[in-house]
MIPAGU-456603 format. One record per residue (C-alpha): residue number from 1; residue in one letter; chain; x, y, z. Coordinates in Angstrom, 1 decimal. Example, Ala and Ser with C-alpha at 12.3 -4.5 7.8 and 13.67 -1.06 7.14 Angstrom:
<recs>
<num:1; residuo:A; cadena:A; px:12.3; py:-4.5; pz:7.8>
<num:2; residuo:S; cadena:A; px:13.7; py:-1.1; pz:7.1>
</recs>
This chain:
<recs>
<num:1; residuo:M; cadena:A; px:34.2; py:88.3; pz:172.3>
<num:2; residuo:S; cadena:A; px:30.9; py:87.1; pz:170.8>
<num:3; residuo:V; cadena:A; px:29.4; py:83.9; pz:172.1>
<num:4; residuo:L; cadena:A; px:27.9; py:83.2; pz:168.7>
<num:5; residuo:T; cadena:A; px:29.2; py:80.6; pz:166.2>
<num:6; residuo:T; cadena:A; px:30.4; py:82.0; pz:162.9>
<num:7; residuo:L; cadena:A; px:29.0; py:80.7; pz:159.7>
<num:8; residuo:D; cadena:A; px:30.8; py:77.7; pz:158.4>
<num:9; residuo:P; cadena:A; px:33.2; py:78.1; pz:155.5>
<num:10; residuo:G; cadena:A; px:32.8; py:76.2; pz:152.2>
<num:11; residuo:P; cadena:A; px:29.9; py:75.6; pz:149.9>
<num:12; residuo:D; cadena:A; px:26.5; py:75.4; pz:151.4>
<num:13; residuo:T; cadena:A; px:23.3; py:75.6; pz:149.3>
<num:14; residuo:R; cadena:A; px:20.9; py:76.2; pz:152.2>
<num:15; residuo:P; cadena:A; px:19.2; py:79.6; pz:152.5>
<num:16; residuo:I; cadena:A; px:21.3; py:82.0; pz:154.6>
<num:17; residuo:Y; cadena:A; px:18.7; py:82.0; pz:157.4>
<num:18; residuo:H; cadena:A; px:19.1; py:78.2; pz:157.8>
<num:19; residuo:R; cadena:A; px:22.8; py:78.7; pz:158.1>
<num:20; residuo:I; cadena:A; px:22.4; py:81.4; pz:160.8>
<num:21; residuo:A; cadena:A; px:19.9; py:79.1; pz:162.6>
<num:22; residuo:G; cadena:A; px:22.6; py:76.3; pz:162.4>
<num:23; residuo:A; cadena:A; px:25.3; py:78.6; pz:163.8>
<num:24; residuo:L; cadena:A; px:23.1; py:79.7; pz:166.7>
<num:25; residuo:R; cadena:A; px:22.1; py:76.1; pz:167.3>
<num:26; residuo:S; cadena:A; px:25.7; py:75.1; pz:167.5>
<num:27; residuo:G; cadena:A; px:26.2; py:77.8; pz:170.1>
<num:28; residuo:I; cadena:A; px:23.4; py:76.4; pz:172.2>
<num:29; residuo:A; cadena:A; px:24.7; py:72.8; pz:171.8>
<num:30; residuo:S; cadena:A; px:28.2; py:73.8; pz:172.8>
<num:31; residuo:G; cadena:A; px:27.1; py:75.6; pz:175.9>
<num:32; residuo:R; cadena:A; px:28.2; py:79.1; pz:174.7>
<num:33; residuo:L; cadena:A; px:24.5; py:80.0; pz:174.8>
<num:34; residuo:R; cadena:A; px:23.0; py:78.5; pz:177.9>
<num:35; residuo:P; cadena:A; px:19.3; py:77.9; pz:178.9>
<num:36; residuo:G; cadena:A; px:17.8; py:81.2; pz:180.0>
<num:37; residuo:D; cadena:A; px:20.4; py:83.4; pz:178.2>
<num:38; residuo:R; cadena:A; px:19.0; py:86.3; pz:176.3>
<num:39; residuo:L; cadena:A; px:20.1; py:86.4; pz:172.6>
<num:40; residuo:P; cadena:A; px:21.4; py:89.7; pz:171.2>
<num:41; residuo:T; cadena:A; px:18.8; py:91.9; pz:169.6>
<num:42; residuo:I; cadena:A; px:17.7; py:91.3; pz:166.0>
<num:43; residuo:A; cadena:A; px:19.5; py:94.4; pz:165.0>
<num:44; residuo:A; cadena:A; px:22.7; py:93.2; pz:166.7>
<num:45; residuo:L; cadena:A; px:22.5; py:89.7; pz:165.1>
<num:46; residuo:A; cadena:A; px:21.8; py:91.3; pz:161.7>
<num:47; residuo:A; cadena:A; px:24.9; py:93.4; pz:162.0>
<num:48; residuo:E; cadena:A; px:27.0; py:90.4; pz:163.2>
<num:49; residuo:Y; cadena:A; px:26.0; py:88.2; pz:160.3>
<num:50; residuo:D; cadena:A; px:25.8; py:91.1; pz:157.8>
<num:51; residuo:V; cadena:A; px:22.2; py:90.3; pz:156.8>
<num:52; residuo:A; cadena:A; px:18.8; py:92.1; pz:156.8>
<num:53; residuo:P; cadena:A; px:16.7; py:91.9; pz:160.0>
<num:54; residuo:V; cadena:A; px:14.1; py:89.9; pz:158.2>
<num:55; residuo:T; cadena:A; px:16.7; py:87.1; pz:157.7>
<num:56; residuo:V; cadena:A; px:17.4; py:87.0; pz:161.4>
<num:57; residuo:R; cadena:A; px:13.7; py:86.8; pz:162.1>
<num:58; residuo:Q; cadena:A; px:13.5; py:83.8; pz:159.8>
<num:59; residuo:A; cadena:A; px:16.4; py:82.1; pz:161.6>
<num:60; residuo:L; cadena:A; px:14.9; py:82.7; pz:165.0>
<num:61; residuo:S; cadena:A; px:11.6; py:81.3; pz:163.7>
<num:62; residuo:V; cadena:A; px:13.3; py:78.1; pz:162.7>
<num:63; residuo:L; cadena:A; px:14.8; py:77.8; pz:166.2>
<num:64; residuo:A; cadena:A; px:11.5; py:78.6; pz:167.9>
<num:65; residuo:D; cadena:A; px:9.8; py:75.9; pz:165.9>
<num:66; residuo:Q; cadena:A; px:12.4; py:73.4; pz:167.1>
<num:67; residuo:G; cadena:A; px:11.8; py:74.4; pz:170.7>
<num:68; residuo:L; cadena:A; px:15.3; py:75.9; pz:171.1>
<num:69; residuo:V; cadena:A; px:14.4; py:79.5; pz:171.8>
<num:70; residuo:Q; cadena:A; px:11.4; py:81.4; pz:173.1>
<num:71; residuo:A; cadena:A; px:10.4; py:85.0; pz:172.3>
<num:72; residuo:R; cadena:A; px:9.1; py:87.1; pz:175.3>
<num:73; residuo:Q; cadena:A; px:6.9; py:90.0; pz:174.5>
<num:74; residuo:G; cadena:A; px:8.8; py:93.3; pz:175.1>
<num:75; residuo:S; cadena:A; px:11.8; py:91.5; pz:176.5>
<num:76; residuo:G; cadena:A; px:13.6; py:89.6; pz:173.7>
<num:77; residuo:T; cadena:A; px:14.4; py:86.1; pz:172.6>
<num:78; residuo:Y; cadena:A; px:15.9; py:83.6; pz:175.1>
<num:79; residuo:V; cadena:A; px:17.4; py:80.2; pz:174.9>
<num:80; residuo:A; cadena:A; px:14.7; py:77.7; pz:176.0>
<num:81; residuo:A; cadena:A; px:15.2; py:75.9; pz:179.3>
<num:82; residuo:G; cadena:A; px:16.1; py:72.3; pz:178.6>
<num:83; residuo:P; cadena:A; px:16.2; py:72.4; pz:174.8>
<num:84; residuo:P; cadena:A; px:15.4; py:69.1; pz:173.2>
<num:85; residuo:R; cadena:A; px:18.3; py:66.7; pz:172.6>
<num:86; residuo:R; cadena:A; px:19.5; py:65.9; pz:169.1>
<num:87; residuo:P; cadena:A; px:17.9; py:62.8; pz:167.8>
<num:88; residuo:Q; cadena:A; px:20.2; py:59.8; pz:168.2>
<num:89; residuo:L; cadena:A; px:20.5; py:56.7; pz:166.0>
<num:90; residuo:A; cadena:A; px:20.5; py:53.5; pz:168.0>
<num:91; residuo:L; cadena:A; px:23.4; py:51.4; pz:166.5>
<num:92; residuo:D; cadena:A; px:22.0; py:48.3; pz:168.2>
<num:93; residuo:L; cadena:A; px:18.9; py:48.3; pz:166.0>
<num:94; residuo:G; cadena:A; px:18.4; py:45.1; pz:164.1>
<num:95; residuo:W; cadena:A; px:18.2; py:44.8; pz:160.3>
<num:96; residuo:P; cadena:A; px:16.0; py:45.9; pz:158.7>
<num:97; residuo:Q; cadena:A; px:14.8; py:48.0; pz:161.6>
<num:98; residuo:L; cadena:A; px:17.7; py:50.3; pz:160.9>
<num:99; residuo:A; cadena:A; px:16.4; py:51.1; pz:157.4>
<num:100; residuo:A; cadena:A; px:13.1; py:52.4; pz:158.9>
<num:101; residuo:A; cadena:A; px:14.9; py:54.5; pz:161.6>
<num:102; residuo:I; cadena:A; px:16.9; py:56.5; pz:159.0>
<num:103; residuo:R; cadena:A; px:14.0; py:57.1; pz:156.6>
<num:104; residuo:G; cadena:A; px:13.5; py:60.8; pz:156.1>
<num:105; residuo:N; cadena:A; px:17.2; py:61.7; pz:156.5>
<num:106; residuo:T; cadena:A; px:18.9; py:63.3; pz:153.5>
<num:107; residuo:A; cadena:A; px:22.3; py:63.4; pz:151.8>
<num:108; residuo:R; cadena:A; px:24.4; py:66.0; pz:150.0>
<num:109; residuo:I; cadena:A; px:27.0; py:64.6; pz:147.6>
<num:110; residuo:L; cadena:A; px:30.6; py:66.0; pz:147.9>
<num:111; residuo:D; cadena:A; px:32.1; py:63.7; pz:145.3>
<num:112; residuo:A; cadena:A; px:31.0; py:60.6; pz:143.3>
<num:113; residuo:G; cadena:A; px:32.1; py:58.2; pz:140.7>
<num:114; residuo:D; cadena:A; px:32.2; py:54.5; pz:139.6>
<num:115; residuo:V; cadena:A; px:34.5; py:51.9; pz:141.1>
<num:116; residuo:D; cadena:A; px:35.4; py:48.5; pz:139.9>
<num:117; residuo:G; cadena:A; px:34.6; py:45.7; pz:142.4>
<num:118; residuo:A; cadena:A; px:38.3; py:44.7; pz:142.5>
<num:119; residuo:A; cadena:A; px:39.0; py:48.1; pz:144.1>
<num:120; residuo:L; cadena:A; px:36.4; py:47.8; pz:146.9>
<num:121; residuo:P; cadena:A; px:38.1; py:48.4; pz:150.3>
<num:122; residuo:V; cadena:A; px:36.8; py:45.1; pz:151.7>
<num:123; residuo:A; cadena:A; px:38.3; py:43.4; pz:154.7>
<num:124; residuo:A; cadena:A; px:38.6; py:39.7; pz:155.3>
<num:125; residuo:G; cadena:A; px:35.3; py:38.0; pz:156.1>
<num:126; residuo:E; cadena:A; px:33.1; py:40.9; pz:154.9>
<num:127; residuo:G; cadena:A; px:32.0; py:39.2; pz:151.7>
<num:128; residuo:T; cadena:A; px:32.7; py:39.1; pz:148.0>
<num:129; residuo:P; cadena:A; px:32.7; py:42.3; pz:145.9>
<num:130; residuo:A; cadena:A; px:30.2; py:42.8; pz:143.0>
<num:131; residuo:A; cadena:A; px:31.4; py:43.7; pz:139.5>
<num:132; residuo:R; cadena:A; px:30.8; py:47.5; pz:139.8>
<num:133; residuo:Y; cadena:A; px:29.8; py:50.0; pz:142.4>
<num:134; residuo:R; cadena:A; px:28.6; py:53.6; pz:142.6>
<num:135; residuo:W; cadena:A; px:30.9; py:55.4; pz:145.0>
<num:136; residuo:M; cadena:A; px:29.8; py:58.6; pz:146.8>
<num:137; residuo:R; cadena:A; px:31.2; py:60.8; pz:149.6>
<num:138; residuo:R; cadena:A; px:28.4; py:62.6; pz:151.2>
<num:139; residuo:V; cadena:A; px:27.1; py:64.6; pz:154.2>
<num:140; residuo:H; cadena:A; px:24.1; py:63.1; pz:155.8>
<num:141; residuo:A; cadena:A; px:21.5; py:65.3; pz:157.6>
<num:142; residuo:D; cadena:A; px:18.6; py:64.6; pz:159.8>
<num:143; residuo:P; cadena:A; px:15.0; py:65.6; pz:158.8>
<num:144; residuo:A; cadena:A; px:15.6; py:69.0; pz:160.4>
<num:145; residuo:G; cadena:A; px:18.5; py:69.6; pz:158.0>
<num:146; residuo:E; cadena:A; px:21.3; py:69.2; pz:160.7>
<num:147; residuo:P; cadena:A; px:24.4; py:67.4; pz:159.4>
<num:148; residuo:Y; cadena:A; px:25.4; py:64.4; pz:161.6>
<num:149; residuo:A; cadena:A; px:27.7; py:62.3; pz:159.5>
<num:150; residuo:V; cadena:A; px:30.3; py:62.3; pz:156.6>
<num:151; residuo:V; cadena:A; px:29.9; py:59.0; pz:154.8>
<num:152; residuo:E; cadena:A; px:31.7; py:57.2; pz:152.0>
<num:153; residuo:L; cadena:A; px:29.5; py:54.5; pz:150.5>
<num:154; residuo:H; cadena:A; px:29.7; py:51.9; pz:147.7>
<num:155; residuo:V; cadena:A; px:26.4; py:50.7; pz:146.2>
<num:156; residuo:D; cadena:A; px:26.3; py:47.7; pz:143.8>
<num:157; residuo:R; cadena:A; px:25.3; py:49.2; pz:140.4>
<num:158; residuo:R; cadena:A; px:22.6; py:46.5; pz:139.9>
<num:159; residuo:Y; cadena:A; px:20.7; py:48.3; pz:142.7>
<num:160; residuo:Y; cadena:A; px:21.9; py:51.8; pz:142.2>
<num:161; residuo:D; cadena:A; px:20.8; py:51.8; pz:138.6>
<num:162; residuo:R; cadena:A; px:17.2; py:51.1; pz:139.6>
<num:163; residuo:A; cadena:A; px:16.8; py:54.5; pz:141.2>
<num:164; residuo:P; cadena:A; px:19.9; py:56.6; pz:140.8>
<num:165; residuo:A; cadena:A; px:18.3; py:60.0; pz:141.7>
<num:166; residuo:R; cadena:A; px:16.9; py:58.5; pz:144.9>
<num:167; residuo:F; cadena:A; px:20.2; py:56.9; pz:145.9>
<num:168; residuo:D; cadena:A; px:22.0; py:60.2; pz:145.3>
<num:169; residuo:A; cadena:A; px:19.8; py:62.1; pz:147.8>
<num:170; residuo:G; cadena:A; px:18.4; py:59.5; pz:150.2>
<num:171; residuo:M; cadena:A; px:19.6; py:56.8; pz:152.6>
<num:172; residuo:A; cadena:A; px:21.1; py:53.8; pz:150.8>
<num:173; residuo:M; cadena:A; px:20.1; py:51.3; pz:153.4>
<num:174; residuo:T; cadena:A; px:16.5; py:52.4; pz:153.4>
<num:175; residuo:L; cadena:A; px:16.3; py:52.2; pz:149.6>
<num:176; residuo:L; cadena:A; px:18.0; py:48.9; pz:149.4>
<num:177; residuo:E; cadena:A; px:15.5; py:47.5; pz:151.9>
<num:178; residuo:E; cadena:A; px:12.7; py:48.9; pz:149.8>
<num:179; residuo:L; cadena:A; px:14.0; py:47.7; pz:146.5>
<num:180; residuo:A; cadena:A; px:15.5; py:44.4; pz:147.4>
<num:181; residuo:G; cadena:A; px:14.8; py:43.6; pz:151.0>
<num:182; residuo:P; cadena:A; px:14.4; py:39.8; pz:150.7>
<num:183; residuo:E; cadena:A; px:17.7; py:39.5; pz:148.8>
<num:184; residuo:L; cadena:A; px:19.6; py:41.2; pz:151.6>
<num:185; residuo:P; cadena:A; px:19.4; py:39.2; pz:154.8>
<num:186; residuo:E; cadena:A; px:22.6; py:40.3; pz:156.7>
<num:187; residuo:L; cadena:A; px:24.1; py:43.6; pz:157.9>
<num:188; residuo:Q; cadena:A; px:27.5; py:43.6; pz:159.5>
<num:189; residuo:Q; cadena:A; px:28.7; py:46.7; pz:161.4>
<num:190; residuo:G; cadena:A; px:31.7; py:47.8; pz:163.4>
<num:191; residuo:F; cadena:A; px:32.0; py:50.9; pz:165.6>
<num:192; residuo:S; cadena:A; px:35.0; py:52.7; pz:167.0>
<num:193; residuo:L; cadena:A; px:35.9; py:56.2; pz:168.3>
<num:194; residuo:G; cadena:A; px:37.8; py:59.0; pz:166.5>
<num:195; residuo:A; cadena:A; px:38.1; py:62.7; pz:166.4>
<num:196; residuo:A; cadena:A; px:37.1; py:65.4; pz:163.8>
<num:197; residuo:N; cadena:A; px:39.9; py:66.9; pz:161.6>
<num:198; residuo:A; cadena:A; px:39.4; py:70.4; pz:160.4>
<num:199; residuo:A; cadena:A; px:37.6; py:69.4; pz:157.1>
<num:200; residuo:V; cadena:A; px:35.2; py:67.0; pz:158.8>
<num:201; residuo:A; cadena:A; px:34.6; py:69.4; pz:161.6>
<num:202; residuo:A; cadena:A; px:33.5; py:72.2; pz:159.2>
<num:203; residuo:L; cadena:A; px:31.1; py:69.8; pz:157.4>
<num:204; residuo:L; cadena:A; px:29.5; py:68.6; pz:160.7>
<num:205; residuo:R; cadena:A; px:29.5; py:72.1; pz:162.3>
<num:206; residuo:V; cadena:A; px:31.6; py:70.9; pz:165.3>
<num:207; residuo:P; cadena:A; px:34.9; py:72.1; pz:166.7>
<num:208; residuo:T; cadena:A; px:38.1; py:70.5; pz:165.4>
<num:209; residuo:G; cadena:A; px:39.0; py:67.5; pz:167.6>
<num:210; residuo:S; cadena:A; px:35.4; py:66.8; pz:168.6>
<num:211; residuo:P; cadena:A; px:34.7; py:63.1; pz:169.3>
<num:212; residuo:L; cadena:A; px:33.3; py:61.2; pz:166.4>
<num:213; residuo:G; cadena:A; px:32.0; py:57.7; pz:166.0>
<num:214; residuo:E; cadena:A; px:33.6; py:55.7; pz:163.2>
<num:215; residuo:L; cadena:A; px:31.0; py:53.3; pz:161.7>
<num:216; residuo:R; cadena:A; px:31.5; py:50.7; pz:159.1>
<num:217; residuo:R; cadena:A; px:28.6; py:48.7; pz:157.6>
<num:218; residuo:V; cadena:A; px:28.5; py:45.9; pz:155.1>
<num:219; residuo:L; cadena:A; px:25.2; py:44.8; pz:153.7>
<num:220; residuo:R; cadena:A; px:25.3; py:41.4; pz:152.0>
<num:221; residuo:R; cadena:A; px:23.2; py:39.3; pz:149.7>
<num:222; residuo:A; cadena:A; px:22.4; py:35.7; pz:150.7>
<num:223; residuo:D; cadena:A; px:25.2; py:34.5; pz:148.4>
<num:224; residuo:G; cadena:A; px:27.8; py:36.7; pz:150.2>
<num:225; residuo:I; cadena:A; px:28.0; py:39.4; pz:147.5>
<num:226; residuo:I; cadena:A; px:28.4; py:42.9; pz:149.0>
<num:227; residuo:A; cadena:A; px:25.4; py:45.0; pz:148.1>
<num:228; residuo:C; cadena:A; px:26.6; py:48.1; pz:150.0>
<num:229; residuo:L; cadena:A; px:29.6; py:49.1; pz:152.0>
<num:230; residuo:T; cadena:A; px:29.6; py:52.3; pz:154.0>
<num:231; residuo:Q; cadena:A; px:32.2; py:54.0; pz:156.2>
<num:232; residuo:G; cadena:A; px:31.0; py:57.0; pz:158.1>
<num:233; residuo:L; cadena:A; px:32.2; py:59.6; pz:160.7>
<num:234; residuo:Y; cadena:A; px:29.3; py:60.4; pz:163.0>
<num:235; residuo:R; cadena:A; px:28.9; py:63.2; pz:165.5>
<num:236; residuo:A; cadena:A; px:29.2; py:61.6; pz:168.9>
<num:237; residuo:D; cadena:A; px:25.9; py:63.2; pz:170.0>
<num:238; residuo:S; cadena:A; px:24.0; py:61.6; pz:167.0>
<num:239; residuo:V; cadena:A; px:24.5; py:57.9; pz:167.8>
<num:240; residuo:R; cadena:A; px:24.1; py:55.6; pz:170.8>
<num:241; residuo:F; cadena:A; px:24.8; py:52.0; pz:171.4>
<num:242; residuo:G; cadena:A; px:23.4; py:49.7; pz:174.0>
<num:243; residuo:A; cadena:A; px:23.8; py:46.0; pz:174.8>
<num:244; residuo:T; cadena:A; px:22.8; py:43.7; pz:177.6>
<num:245; residuo:L; cadena:A; px:25.6; py:41.2; pz:178.5>
<num:246; residuo:R; cadena:A; px:24.8; py:38.2; pz:180.6>
<num:247; residuo:R; cadena:A; px:27.1; py:35.9; pz:182.5>
<num:248; residuo:P; cadena:A; px:26.9; py:32.4; pz:181.0>
<num:249; residuo:G; cadena:A; px:24.2; py:30.5; pz:182.9>
<num:250; residuo:A; cadena:A; px:22.7; py:33.5; pz:184.6>
<num:251; residuo:G; cadena:A; px:19.0; py:33.3; pz:184.6>
<num:252; residuo:D; cadena:A; px:18.9; py:29.7; pz:183.3>
<num:253; residuo:S; cadena:A; px:16.2; py:27.6; pz:184.8>
<num:254; residuo:A; cadena:A; px:17.3; py:25.0; pz:187.3>
<num:255; residuo:P; cadena:A; px:17.6; py:21.5; pz:185.8>
<num:256; residuo:G; cadena:A; px:14.6; py:19.2; pz:186.4>
<num:257; residuo:P; cadena:A; px:14.8; py:16.2; pz:188.7>
</recs>
């Protein structure tokens, strides 16, 4: 049985060599292809994916540029020892530091439409809905084009209408900070754990049942109006959270005489 990952089903507008690179990358990340393993020959990969050899060479070039594989003259192509880890988003970043951290990430819309504020899925204490929202369900990808989250977001139309094309393809939090930062002083977020169903697993290029982080964010104006609400399923290897907890009184200076 092949150790390679098959190409994902469903629509994908990326060039075929990027899809092949992603499939091989998934094989490396899952451990099916281990550091030091020799990849099949270009001819064998071309036959496996039913493409021309030049397409395989393009895919291997992408992986080599990312430090994941190494070509050895006269020997073949090998999985690099200690390939670099997937970039991780630190969930404990402050606001607006988060906006800067995700700049450069991209989005691919799966579905979109307009939603009345009364239908916003808001929980108690999260704020007051605006009149109208632009709703989008999207796949978010890092600057290298690797998908890391499936996200549903609602953006207040008063902000979305300022730059609709940029909101469609970019990170909403980054754009909101750029367009209206002083109006948006507070970001609330909650995090829990879940697992990928078949549909989400296909979009994120992970096996069904893989662990996911479930992240919910609410960005509010100073008057409590919700500017943006997002609910996302994130690959577990794409996020991290850290916090320092102190016992009350620990480290306090001793009282003076």
